C-alpha positions as CSV (number, residue, x, y, z in Angstrom):
1,M,82.7,139.0,163.3
2,R,84.0,136.2,161.6
3,A,87.8,136.3,160.4
4,D,86.0,136.3,156.8
5,D,83.6,138.8,157.2
6,G,86.0,141.2,156.9
7,G,85.8,140.6,153.4
8,R,82.4,140.0,152.7
9,F,81.9,143.1,154.1
10,A,84.6,145.2,152.6
11,E,82.6,147.1,150.6
12,Y,80.1,148.2,152.6
13,G,79.8,151.0,154.8
14,P,78.2,154.7,155.8
15,P,74.8,154.8,153.3
16,R,74.8,156.9,149.7
17,R,74.0,160.1,149.6
18,V,70.5,160.6,147.6
19,D,68.3,163.6,146.5
20,G,64.3,163.1,146.3
21,G,64.2,160.4,148.8
22,L,61.5,160.4,150.9
23,R,62.4,162.0,154.2
24,A,60.8,161.7,157.3
25,R,59.1,165.2,158.5
26,S,59.9,164.8,162.1
27,T,64.1,165.7,162.3
28,R,64.1,164.7,166.5
29,G,61.8,162.5,169.1
30,A,59.5,160.4,168.2
31,I,58.0,159.9,164.5
32,G,54.6,159.6,163.6
33,V,51.7,162.0,165.6
34,S,48.3,160.5,164.7
35,W,46.8,157.9,166.7
36,W,47.1,154.8,164.0
37,S,50.8,155.3,163.2
38,R,51.7,155.6,167.0
39,R,49.6,152.7,167.8
40,F,51.7,151.0,164.9
41,L,55.1,151.7,166.1
42,E,53.9,151.3,169.5
43,V,53.4,147.3,168.4
44,L,57.0,147.0,166.8
45,E,58.6,148.7,169.6
46,S,57.1,146.4,171.9
47,F,59.0,143.7,170.0
48,A,62.0,144.7,171.5
49,L,64.2,145.1,168.1
50,G,66.9,147.1,169.2
51,T,69.0,149.5,167.8
52,R,68.1,148.1,164.5
53,L,64.8,150.7,165.1
54,T,67.3,153.9,166.0
55,R,69.0,153.5,162.7
56,G,66.2,152.5,160.6
57,R,64.7,155.9,161.8
58,S,67.8,157.2,160.7
59,Y,67.9,156.3,157.2
60,A,63.9,157.3,157.0
61,R,64.7,160.8,158.3
62,A,68.4,160.8,155.7
63,G,66.0,160.2,153.3
64,Q,67.5,156.8,152.0
65,V,64.1,155.7,151.0
66,L,63.5,156.1,147.3
67,R,60.1,154.8,147.0
68,L,57.1,153.2,149.4
69,D,54.2,151.6,147.8
70,V,51.1,150.5,149.4
71,A,49.3,147.5,148.6
72,P,46.6,144.5,149.9
73,G,48.3,142.5,151.9
74,V,51.9,143.8,150.9
75,V,54.2,146.6,151.4
76,T,56.9,147.8,148.7
77,A,59.8,149.8,148.8
78,V,63.5,150.7,147.4
79,V,66.0,152.0,149.9
80,Q,69.4,153.2,149.1
81,G,72.2,151.7,151.5
82,S,76.1,151.4,151.2
83,R,76.1,149.8,147.6
84,A,75.3,151.5,144.6
85,R,72.1,149.6,143.7
86,P,69.6,150.3,146.3
87,Y,67.7,147.7,148.2
88,Q,64.3,145.8,147.4
89,V,62.5,145.8,150.4
90,S,59.0,144.3,151.5
91,V,56.2,143.8,154.5
92,G,53.4,141.2,153.9
93,L,51.2,141.0,156.3
94,P,47.4,138.8,155.3
95,P,44.8,141.0,154.0
96,F,41.9,140.2,155.5
97,P,39.6,137.4,153.1
98,A,36.6,138.9,151.3
99,R,33.6,137.5,153.8
100,L,35.6,138.7,156.5
101,W,35.4,142.6,154.8
102,A,31.4,141.9,154.1
103,R,30.8,141.3,158.1
104,I,33.2,143.7,159.2
105,E,31.2,146.6,156.4
106,A,28.3,145.4,157.7
107,E,28.7,146.0,161.2
108,L,30.4,149.4,160.4
109,A,27.0,150.2,158.4
110,A,24.8,149.6,161.4
111,Q,26.4,152.3,163.5
112,A,25.5,155.5,162.8
113,F,28.9,156.5,164.9
114,F,31.4,154.4,163.0
115,S,29.6,155.8,159.2
116,A,29.7,158.6,160.3
117,R,33.2,159.1,160.8
118,L,33.9,156.9,158.4
119,L,32.7,158.9,155.7
120,A,34.1,161.9,157.2
121,G,37.2,160.7,156.5
122,D,38.1,159.9,160.1
123,L,39.2,156.1,161.4
124,P,37.9,156.3,165.4
125,A,39.9,154.8,167.8
126,E,37.6,152.4,169.0
127,L,37.5,151.1,165.0
128,E,40.5,149.0,166.3
129,E,38.2,147.1,169.2
130,L,35.5,146.5,166.6
131,F,38.1,144.2,164.5
132,V,39.2,142.7,167.4
133,A,35.9,142.1,167.9
134,A,35.6,140.3,164.8
135,E,38.6,138.1,165.4
136,A,40.7,140.0,163.0
137,P,42.7,142.3,165.1
138,L,44.5,145.5,162.3
139,F,48.0,145.3,163.7
140,P,49.9,142.2,164.3
141,A,50.2,140.4,167.4
142,A,53.9,139.1,167.2
143,I,56.7,139.6,164.4
144,S,56.5,137.1,163.1
145,E,53.0,137.9,161.2
146,L,55.6,140.2,159.2
147,D,56.6,138.9,156.1
148,Q,59.9,140.8,155.9
149,R,62.3,140.5,153.2
150,C,65.5,142.6,152.2
151,S,67.4,142.3,149.5
152,C,70.8,143.3,151.1
153,P,72.8,140.7,152.9
154,D,72.4,141.5,156.4
155,V,70.9,138.8,158.0
156,A,69.0,140.6,160.7
157,V,65.4,140.9,160.4
158,P,64.4,143.4,160.4
159,C,67.1,144.8,158.7
160,K,67.9,148.6,159.1
161,H,66.3,148.9,155.5
162,L,63.3,147.5,156.5
163,A,63.0,149.3,160.2
164,A,62.9,152.6,157.7
165,T,60.4,151.3,156.0
166,F,58.4,151.0,159.2
167,Y,58.9,154.6,159.8
168,L,57.9,156.0,156.6
169,L,54.8,153.5,156.7
170,A,53.8,155.2,159.4
171,E,53.9,158.8,158.6
172,A,51.8,157.3,155.7
173,F,49.3,156.3,157.9
174,D,49.3,159.6,159.5
175,A,49.2,161.0,156.2
176,D,45.8,158.9,154.9
177,P,45.0,156.4,158.4
178,F,43.0,154.8,155.1
179,T,46.6,153.3,154.1
180,L,46.3,150.7,156.7
181,L,42.9,149.2,156.0
182,H,44.2,149.1,152.6
183,W,46.8,146.9,153.5
184,R,44.2,145.0,155.1
185,G,42.4,144.4,151.9
186,R,40.0,147.6,151.7
187,S,41.1,150.7,149.8
188,R,39.1,153.5,151.1
189,A,37.1,154.6,147.8
190,D,36.2,150.6,148.0
191,L,35.1,151.1,151.8
192,L,33.2,154.3,151.2
193,A,31.3,152.9,148.7
194,R,30.1,150.1,150.1
195,L,29.3,151.7,153.5
196,R,26.9,154.3,151.4
197,Q,25.4,151.2,149.4
198,L,24.7,149.6,152.8
199,R,23.5,152.4,154.5
200,A,21.2,153.0,151.7
201,G,20.0,149.7,151.5
202,A,18.7,150.2,155.2
203,S,17.4,153.6,154.8
204,A,15.3,151.8,152.2
205,T,14.2,148.7,153.9
206,D,13.7,151.0,156.8
207,A,11.0,153.2,154.9
208,S,9.4,150.0,153.1
209,T,8.8,148.2,156.4
210,S,6.5,151.3,158.0
211,R,4.5,152.0,154.9
212,R,3.8,147.8,154.8
213,P,0.5,146.6,156.2
214,G,0.9,145.0,159.4
215,G,4.6,145.6,159.2
216,G,4.9,145.4,163.1
217,E,3.7,146.8,166.1
218,A,6.6,149.4,167.0
219,A,6.3,150.6,163.3
220,G,2.8,151.0,163.7
221,R,3.4,153.0,166.6
222,A,5.6,155.4,165.7
223,D,3.4,155.8,162.1
224,E,0.3,156.7,164.6
225,A,3.0,158.8,166.4
226,A,4.2,160.8,163.4
227,R,0.3,161.0,162.7
228,R,-0.7,162.5,165.9
229,D,2.8,165.2,166.1
230,V,4.0,166.6,162.8
231,T,1.5,170.1,162.3
232,A,-0.8,170.4,159.3
233,P,-0.1,173.8,157.3
234,T,-2.9,175.3,158.3
235,G,-1.7,175.0,162.0
236,H,-3.8,172.1,163.2
237,S,-2.4,168.4,163.9
238,A,-2.9,165.4,161.9
239,S,-4.8,164.2,164.5
240,S,-7.5,166.9,164.3
241,A,-9.0,165.5,160.9
242,P,-12.7,165.2,160.3
243,S,-14.2,161.9,162.7
244,G,-13.5,158.6,160.6
245,A,-10.9,160.1,158.3
246,G,-8.4,157.0,157.5
247,A,-4.9,156.8,157.3
248,A,-4.8,158.0,153.5
249,D,-7.1,161.3,154.5
250,T,-5.6,163.3,156.4
251,G,-7.5,166.3,155.9
252,W,-4.8,168.2,154.8
253,P,-5.5,170.7,151.7
254,G,-4.6,168.6,148.2
255,D,-3.2,165.9,150.6
256,H,-4.8,161.7,149.7
257,E,-1.8,160.0,151.0
258,V,0.4,160.5,153.9
259,N,2.6,158.3,155.9
260,M,5.5,159.4,157.6
261,P,7.9,157.0,159.5
262,A,8.6,158.6,163.2
263,A,12.0,160.2,163.6
264,G,13.8,161.6,166.1
265,A,12.0,162.8,169.4
266,V,8.3,161.5,167.5
267,R,9.7,158.3,168.2
268,A,11.0,158.3,171.7
269,L,7.6,159.9,172.9
270,A,5.6,157.5,170.8
271,D,4.5,156.0,173.9
272,L,4.0,158.7,176.3
273,P,0.8,159.7,177.7
274,V,-0.4,163.3,177.0
275,T,0.7,165.7,180.2
276,P,-1.4,169.3,180.9
277,L,0.9,172.5,180.2
278,A,0.5,173.4,183.7
279,E,1.3,169.5,185.3
280,A,4.6,169.6,183.3
281,V,6.3,172.7,183.9
282,D,8.1,171.3,186.6
283,R,9.4,168.6,184.7
284,F,10.3,170.8,182.1
285,W,14.2,170.5,182.2
286,L,14.1,166.5,183.1
287,P,14.3,164.2,180.1
288,P,10.4,162.0,179.6
289,V,12.2,159.2,178.7
290,P,16.1,157.8,180.0
291,L,18.2,159.0,177.8
292,P,19.9,156.2,175.2
293,D,23.2,155.0,175.3
294,R,25.8,157.5,174.4
295,P,27.4,156.2,171.2
296,P,31.0,155.4,171.5
297,S,33.5,158.1,172.2
298,L,37.6,158.6,172.0
299,T,39.2,157.6,174.6
300,A,42.5,160.5,174.9
301,R,45.3,159.6,176.5
302,P,47.3,161.5,178.9
303,D,49.5,163.1,176.2
304,L,46.1,164.3,173.7
305,L,47.2,168.2,174.0
306,L,50.7,167.5,173.3
307,R,49.6,165.8,170.1
308,Q,47.6,168.3,169.4
309,L,50.0,171.5,169.6
310,G,53.0,170.1,167.9
311,A,56.5,170.5,168.3
312,P,57.5,173.6,170.5
313,A,59.8,176.1,168.7
314,P,64.1,175.2,169.5
315,A,64.3,178.3,172.3
316,I,62.0,176.6,174.6
317,G,63.3,173.2,174.1
318,G,61.8,171.6,170.6
319,P,61.0,168.2,170.2
320,G,63.2,166.9,173.0
321,L,60.8,169.3,175.3
322,V,58.1,167.4,173.7
323,E,59.0,163.9,174.8
324,R,60.1,164.8,177.8
325,L,56.3,166.1,178.6
326,R,54.8,163.3,177.2
327,H,56.9,161.0,179.8
328,A,56.1,162.7,182.4
329,Y,52.1,162.8,181.4
330,R,52.6,159.2,180.4
331,Q,53.1,158.6,184.4
332,L,50.4,161.4,185.7
333,G,47.9,158.8,183.8
334,E,49.1,155.8,185.5
335,Q,48.6,156.9,188.6
């Protein structure tokens, strides 16, 4: 410390205690329980920020953060330090441009796995891979990508006030993982509305193509399969209509036009020859066609069970036991 630093920092000391601050839910051990929050903090901790993160974690648990707001491209916070006037904190991360978001939304809408999970309010971990493939990683790759500002006189970046903001932001990801996407430029409401719109448009286009004459060889085979396999209300299949009946006349009572696109097993079985039942008994439990590729699934980490169960009671070790077990599980997973 320089000789003149004593006067410069004479008014600073322990932080002032406040009431009603945003207190971290975790009282011991690691902060963050969801995959997104832990991933975010792992990125920060990989930058080797040392004791600044430790002191910031103490601030977060003491309730020194008075306010935290997330907007596209910037997180702002008010943190109470040792001075009477709280410090103003901001963390900037460039939002993705509209053109990039349009491309990502189209890719998400085209994959039922992502659309279903997102529309159900869940952010699957595989989403990070999709953003990386689009050359738009969700998490910063270097500390320099974050524009960190605090009104305190500490020259260290991040200071403990910024670090406290990081930890409260991680818990905000626990409460609503869409907060991360909002920071990157797309709110939950806008993203889900766009996915519904794209999915509805794709369904309408598929239906229009299947009805249009000459809509494609595959569509024609699918329509023929649907007409052949759909059972009529009278117990007869559409293929049993009188000879000469066209697609517009199925022979069903009261129906003059039936145009049903193939779906599910109908599409899968469209090109298979009809096999007599006696010859198919031995193959009853075998798939008639190769099974399609399974959709992406969550790659579970070794400590998945620990994150699901939560902290044990203090009598058997509390959160500290969880951290020791998590470390052991990770070592086992590396073997």
